C-alpha positions as a Markdown table, in Angstrom:
| # | Residue | x | y | z |
|---|---|---|---|---|
| 1 | Met | -20.3 | -35.0 | 3.5 |
| 2 | Thr | -19.7 | -32.1 | 5.9 |
| 3 | Ala | -19.3 | -28.8 | 4.2 |
| 4 | Ala | -15.8 | -27.3 | 4.2 |
| 5 | Leu | -15.1 | -24.8 | 7.0 |
| 6 | Gln | -14.4 | -21.2 | 5.8 |
| 7 | Ile | -11.6 | -19.3 | 7.4 |
| 8 | Asp | -11.6 | -15.6 | 6.6 |
| 9 | Val | -8.3 | -13.8 | 7.0 |
| 10 | Val | -8.3 | -10.0 | 7.3 |
| 11 | Ser | -4.8 | -8.9 | 6.4 |
| 12 | Asp | -2.5 | -6.3 | 4.8 |
| 13 | Val | 0.3 | -7.4 | 2.4 |
| 14 | Val | 2.7 | -4.9 | 4.1 |
| 15 | Cys | 2.0 | -6.3 | 7.6 |
| 16 | Pro | 4.9 | -8.5 | 8.7 |
| 17 | Trp | 2.9 | -10.1 | 11.4 |
| 18 | Cys | 0.4 | -11.1 | 8.7 |
| 19 | Tyr | 3.1 | -13.0 | 6.9 |
| 20 | Val | 4.0 | -14.8 | 10.1 |
| 21 | Gly | 0.4 | -15.5 | 10.7 |
| 22 | Lys | 0.0 | -17.0 | 7.3 |
| 23 | Arg | 2.8 | -19.5 | 8.0 |
| 24 | Gln | 1.2 | -20.3 | 11.4 |
| 25 | Leu | -2.2 | -20.9 | 9.7 |
| 26 | Glu | -0.5 | -23.2 | 7.1 |
| 27 | Glu | 1.0 | -25.2 | 9.9 |
| 28 | Ala | -2.3 | -25.4 | 11.7 |
| 29 | Leu | -4.0 | -26.6 | 8.5 |
| 30 | Val | -1.4 | -29.3 | 8.0 |
| 31 | Asn | -2.0 | -30.5 | 11.5 |
| 32 | Trp | -5.8 | -30.4 | 11.1 |
| 33 | Arg | -5.6 | -32.5 | 7.9 |
| 34 | Glu | -3.5 | -35.1 | 9.7 |
| 35 | Arg | -6.2 | -35.3 | 12.4 |
| 36 | His | -9.1 | -35.4 | 9.9 |
| 37 | Pro | -8.2 | -37.5 | 6.9 |
| 38 | Gly | -11.0 | -37.7 | 4.3 |
| 39 | Glu | -12.8 | -34.5 | 5.5 |
| 40 | Pro | -12.9 | -31.5 | 3.2 |
| 41 | Asp | -10.1 | -29.0 | 3.7 |
| 42 | Pro | -11.0 | -25.7 | 5.3 |
| 43 | Gln | -11.2 | -23.0 | 2.7 |
| 44 | Val | -9.2 | -19.8 | 3.3 |
| 45 | Arg | -10.3 | -16.4 | 2.0 |
| 46 | Trp | -8.3 | -13.2 | 2.2 |
| 47 | His | -9.9 | -9.9 | 2.9 |
| 48 | Pro | -8.5 | -6.4 | 2.7 |
| 49 | Phe | -7.3 | -4.2 | 5.5 |
| 50 | Gln | -5.0 | -1.2 | 4.9 |
| 51 | Leu | -2.6 | -0.3 | 7.7 |
| 52 | Asn | -2.1 | 3.1 | 6.1 |
| 53 | Pro | -5.2 | 3.9 | 4.0 |
| 54 | Ala | -4.3 | 7.6 | 3.9 |
| 55 | Leu | -1.1 | 7.1 | 2.0 |
| 56 | Pro | -1.0 | 8.5 | -1.5 |
| 57 | Ala | -1.5 | 6.1 | -4.4 |
| 58 | Asp | 2.3 | 6.2 | -5.1 |
| 59 | Gly | 3.2 | 5.7 | -1.5 |
| 60 | Val | 6.0 | 7.4 | 0.4 |
| 61 | Glu | 9.7 | 6.8 | 0.9 |
| 62 | Arg | 10.2 | 4.1 | 3.5 |
| 63 | Ser | 12.6 | 6.3 | 5.5 |
| 64 | Glu | 10.0 | 9.1 | 5.6 |
| 65 | Tyr | 7.3 | 6.6 | 6.7 |
| 66 | Leu | 9.5 | 5.2 | 9.5 |
| 67 | Ala | 10.5 | 8.6 | 10.7 |
| 68 | Ser | 6.8 | 9.7 | 10.8 |
| 69 | Lys | 5.6 | 6.6 | 12.5 |
| 70 | Phe | 8.4 | 5.8 | 14.9 |
| 71 | Gly | 10.4 | 9.0 | 15.2 |
| 72 | His | 13.5 | 7.8 | 13.3 |
| 73 | Ala | 14.3 | 6.3 | 9.9 |
| 74 | Asp | 16.0 | 3.2 | 11.2 |
| 75 | Gly | 13.6 | 0.4 | 11.7 |
| 76 | Gly | 16.1 | -2.2 | 12.8 |
| 77 | Ser | 15.3 | -2.3 | 16.5 |
| 78 | Ile | 11.6 | -1.8 | 15.8 |
| 79 | Tyr | 11.4 | -5.0 | 13.9 |
| 80 | Ala | 13.5 | -7.2 | 16.0 |
| 81 | Arg | 10.6 | -9.0 | 17.6 |
| 82 | Val | 8.7 | -9.8 | 14.4 |
| 83 | Lys | 12.0 | -10.9 | 12.7 |
| 84 | Ala | 12.5 | -13.3 | 15.5 |
| 85 | Ala | 9.0 | -14.6 | 15.2 |
| 86 | Ala | 9.4 | -14.9 | 11.4 |
| 87 | Glu | 12.5 | -17.0 | 11.8 |
| 88 | Gln | 10.6 | -19.4 | 14.0 |
| 89 | Val | 8.3 | -20.1 | 11.1 |
| 90 | Gly | 11.0 | -20.3 | 8.5 |
| 91 | Leu | 10.9 | -16.7 | 7.1 |
| 92 | Lys | 13.8 | -14.3 | 6.8 |
| 93 | Leu | 12.4 | -10.8 | 6.5 |
| 94 | Glu | 14.6 | -8.3 | 4.6 |
| 95 | Met | 13.1 | -5.2 | 6.1 |
| 96 | Asp | 16.1 | -3.1 | 5.1 |
| 97 | Ala | 15.5 | -3.9 | 1.4 |
| 98 | Ile | 12.2 | -2.0 | 1.4 |
| 99 | Arg | 12.5 | 1.4 | -0.1 |
| 100 | Arg | 8.9 | 2.5 | -0.5 |
| 101 | Gln | 5.9 | 2.3 | 1.8 |
| 102 | Pro | 2.9 | 1.7 | -0.5 |
| 103 | Asn | -0.7 | 2.3 | -0.5 |
| 104 | Thr | -2.0 | -1.3 | -0.8 |
| 105 | Leu | -5.4 | -0.7 | -2.4 |
| 106 | Arg | -4.3 | -2.0 | -5.8 |
| 107 | Ala | -2.6 | -5.0 | -4.3 |
| 108 | His | -5.9 | -5.8 | -2.4 |
| 109 | Ala | -7.8 | -5.4 | -5.7 |
| 110 | Leu | -5.6 | -8.0 | -7.3 |
| 111 | Leu | -6.3 | -10.4 | -4.3 |
| 112 | Ala | -10.0 | -9.9 | -4.7 |
| 113 | Ala | -9.7 | -10.8 | -8.4 |
| 114 | Ala | -7.5 | -13.8 | -7.6 |
| 115 | His | -10.2 | -15.2 | -5.4 |
| 116 | Ala | -12.5 | -15.6 | -8.4 |
| 117 | Ala | -9.7 | -17.3 | -10.3 |
| 118 | Gly | -9.0 | -19.7 | -7.4 |
| 119 | Leu | -5.5 | -18.2 | -7.0 |
| 120 | Gln | -5.9 | -16.0 | -3.9 |
| 121 | Glu | -3.6 | -18.1 | -1.7 |
| 122 | Glu | -0.8 | -18.1 | -4.3 |
| 123 | Leu | -1.1 | -14.4 | -4.9 |
| 124 | Ala | -1.1 | -13.6 | -1.1 |
| 125 | Glu | 2.2 | -15.6 | -0.8 |
| 126 | Glu | 3.8 | -13.9 | -3.8 |
| 127 | Leu | 2.8 | -10.4 | -2.5 |
| 128 | Phe | 4.2 | -11.1 | 0.9 |
| 129 | Lys | 7.4 | -12.5 | -0.5 |
| 130 | Ala | 7.9 | -9.7 | -3.0 |
| 131 | Tyr | 7.6 | -7.0 | -0.3 |
| 132 | Phe | 9.3 | -8.6 | 2.7 |
| 133 | Val | 11.9 | -10.7 | 1.0 |
| 134 | Asn | 12.7 | -8.9 | -2.3 |
| 135 | Gly | 11.8 | -5.3 | -1.2 |
| 136 | Ala | 9.5 | -4.9 | -4.3 |
| 137 | Asp | 7.9 | -1.5 | -4.9 |
| 138 | Leu | 4.2 | -2.3 | -4.6 |
| 139 | Thr | 3.3 | 1.2 | -5.9 |
| 140 | Asp | 4.5 | 0.2 | -9.4 |
| 141 | Asp | 1.8 | -1.3 | -11.6 |
| 142 | Ala | 4.3 | -3.2 | -13.6 |
| 143 | Val | 5.7 | -4.8 | -10.5 |
| 144 | Leu | 2.2 | -5.7 | -9.3 |
| 145 | Glu | 1.4 | -7.1 | -12.7 |
| 146 | Ala | 4.5 | -9.3 | -12.6 |
| 147 | Ile | 3.7 | -10.5 | -9.1 |
| 148 | Ala | 0.2 | -11.4 | -10.3 |
| 149 | Val | 1.5 | -13.3 | -13.3 |
| 150 | Ser | 3.9 | -15.2 | -11.0 |
| 151 | Ala | 0.9 | -16.4 | -9.0 |
| 152 | Gly | -0.9 | -17.6 | -12.1 |
| 153 | Leu | -3.1 | -14.7 | -13.2 |
| 154 | Glu | -3.1 | -13.6 | -16.8 |
| 155 | Ser | -1.1 | -10.4 | -17.5 |
| 156 | Ala | -4.0 | -8.7 | -19.3 |
| 157 | Ser | -6.4 | -9.6 | -16.5 |
| 158 | Ala | -4.0 | -8.1 | -13.9 |
| 159 | Arg | -3.8 | -4.8 | -15.9 |
| 160 | Glu | -7.6 | -4.6 | -16.1 |
| 161 | Val | -7.9 | -5.1 | -12.4 |
| 162 | Leu | -5.3 | -2.4 | -11.6 |
| 163 | Ala | -7.3 | 0.1 | -13.8 |
| 164 | Asp | -10.7 | -0.9 | -12.5 |
| 165 | Glu | -11.9 | 2.1 | -10.4 |
| 166 | Gln | -15.1 | 0.3 | -9.4 |
| 167 | Leu | -13.2 | -2.6 | -8.0 |
| 168 | Leu | -10.9 | -0.3 | -6.1 |
| 169 | Glu | -14.0 | 1.3 | -4.5 |
| 170 | Gln | -15.3 | -2.1 | -3.5 |
| 171 | Val | -12.0 | -2.8 | -1.8 |
| 172 | Arg | -12.1 | 0.5 | 0.0 |
| 173 | Ala | -15.6 | -0.4 | 1.2 |
| 174 | Ala | -14.6 | -3.8 | 2.4 |
| 175 | Asp | -11.7 | -2.3 | 4.3 |
| 176 | Leu | -14.1 | 0.2 | 6.0 |
| 177 | Gln | -16.6 | -2.6 | 6.7 |
| 178 | Ala | -13.9 | -4.5 | 8.6 |
| 179 | Arg | -13.0 | -1.5 | 10.7 |
| 180 | Glu | -16.7 | -0.9 | 11.4 |
| 181 | Ala | -17.1 | -4.5 | 12.5 |
| 182 | Gly | -14.3 | -4.0 | 15.1 |
| 183 | Val | -11.2 | -5.1 | 13.3 |
| 184 | Asn | -8.5 | -2.7 | 14.4 |
| 185 | Gly | -5.4 | -4.9 | 14.0 |
| 186 | Val | -4.3 | -7.7 | 11.7 |
| 187 | Pro | -4.0 | -10.5 | 11.0 |
| 188 | Phe | -7.5 | -11.2 | 12.1 |
| 189 | Phe | -8.9 | -14.7 | 11.6 |
| 190 | Ile | -12.6 | -15.7 | 11.5 |
| 191 | Phe | -13.5 | -19.3 | 11.7 |
| 192 | Gly | -16.8 | -20.4 | 10.1 |
| 193 | Gly | -18.3 | -17.1 | 11.0 |
| 194 | Arg | -18.5 | -18.3 | 14.6 |
| 195 | Ser | -15.2 | -17.3 | 16.3 |
| 196 | Ala | -12.2 | -15.1 | 15.8 |
| 197 | Leu | -8.6 | -14.6 | 16.8 |
| 198 | Ser | -6.5 | -11.5 | 16.4 |
| 199 | Gly | -2.8 | -11.5 | 15.9 |
| 200 | Ala | -0.1 | -14.0 | 15.0 |
| 201 | Val | -1.2 | -16.2 | 17.9 |
| 202 | Gly | 0.6 | -19.4 | 16.8 |
| 203 | Ala | -0.3 | -22.6 | 15.1 |
| 204 | Ala | -1.6 | -24.3 | 18.2 |
| 205 | Ala | -4.1 | -21.6 | 19.0 |
| 206 | Leu | -5.2 | -21.5 | 15.4 |
| 207 | Leu | -5.7 | -25.3 | 15.3 |
| 208 | Glu | -7.8 | -25.1 | 18.4 |
| 209 | Ala | -10.0 | -22.5 | 16.9 |
| 210 | Ile | -10.4 | -24.5 | 13.7 |
| 211 | Glu | -11.3 | -27.6 | 15.7 |
| 212 | Gly | -13.9 | -25.6 | 17.7 |
| 213 | Ala | -15.5 | -24.0 | 14.7 |
| 214 | Ala | -15.6 | -27.3 | 12.8 |
| 215 | Ala | -17.4 | -28.8 | 15.8 |
| 216 | Gly | -19.9 | -26.0 | 15.7 |
| 217 | Glu | -18.6 | -24.2 | 18.8 |
| 218 | Ser | -18.9 | -20.4 | 19.1 |
């Protein structure tokens, strides 16, 4: 039997386009499975990228972040385009509910641990939903632990991950490695190590890339 294609997704859990891209990838995978019944499903693995790696561990107030990045504290007009794209894939982003811009290192550490448990996809979804739908404070370890538990991880395991300085350093290194490899924006999709696409490019483009990589094209 043909080995399953690996799809590597470089992403940040506070990137709205990454949430949109996740939905587009899901649609592409549904379409791929319909075209290839009986073949092994492509395997998705999530990798860390921090949009704001210099933020303190406890983050900053959202209004302060918006003012620093965009020149004003009202993000309404800034996010009109991504909100419209989100609605096209069935998402309603509640950007005004976000009160704190987090450093995402610990969230990424949880995602790394979730891969070993076979729960990475579930945790990625729960983190995106918590932040972009519920406005959750991802700087709060109790909040992160609850999100991890909702994805199927054990509470004690989540607490261990959040306190694991060695794992946090590994995540930092993986983030840096992605940047050194030329990733400067997310989502960034890599198909079977052969080809890549950057951005929320749509389900059709993702499906084409999956098909090409599965056929051995580069």
